[in-house]
C-alpha positions in Angstrom: 68.1 82.0 112.0 66.7 83.3 115.3 69.1 84.2 118.1 69.1 82.2 121.3 67.4 85.1 123.2 64.5 85.3 120.7 64.1 81.5 120.8 63.8 81.6 124.6 61.2 84.5 124.4 59.1 82.5 121.9 59.2 79.4 124.1 58.0 81.5 127.0 55.3 83.2 124.9 53.8 80.0 123.5 51.6 77.7 125.6 51.4 74.0 125.5 50.0 72.8 122.2 50.7 76.2 120.5 53.0 76.9 117.5 53.9 79.7 115.3 52.5 79.4 111.7 53.6 81.5 108.8 51.6 81.6 105.6 53.0 82.1 102.0 52.4 85.8 102.3 54.6 86.1 105.4 51.8 86.6 107.9 52.6 84.9 111.2 50.1 83.8 113.9 50.0 81.5 116.9 48.0 78.4 116.2 46.6 75.9 118.7 47.2 72.3 117.9 44.6 69.7 119.1 45.7 66.1 118.7 42.8 63.7 118.4 44.8 60.5 118.9 47.7 59.7 121.3 49.5 58.0 118.4 49.8 61.3 116.5 51.3 62.9 119.6 53.7 60.0 120.0 54.7 60.2 116.4 55.9 63.8 116.7 57.5 63.5 120.1 61.1 64.4 119.8 61.9 63.9 123.5 64.8 61.7 124.5 63.3 61.0 127.9 62.3 57.5 128.9 58.7 56.7 129.6 59.4 56.6 133.4 61.1 60.0 133.2 58.1 61.5 131.4 55.6 60.0 133.9 57.7 61.4 136.8 57.7 64.8 135.2 53.9 64.7 134.7 53.4 63.8 138.3 55.7 66.6 139.4 53.7 69.1 137.3 50.4 67.9 138.5 51.5 68.1 142.2 52.9 71.6 141.6 56.3 70.7 142.8 58.8 73.1 141.2 
């Protein structure tokens, strides 16, 4: 299990749509995930935010308000 510090460093290192992938030989790489359909994205969304909260956050990010 990774420590909390390592988890935070990985989250900062990975961009949106990126994940760590490890093959059966132990080689690890960053992979970029491109979702073709919104339904696939929604199926893997583990957020507990409401739709309104997500929309407000997207507006905030687009406007550059930090």
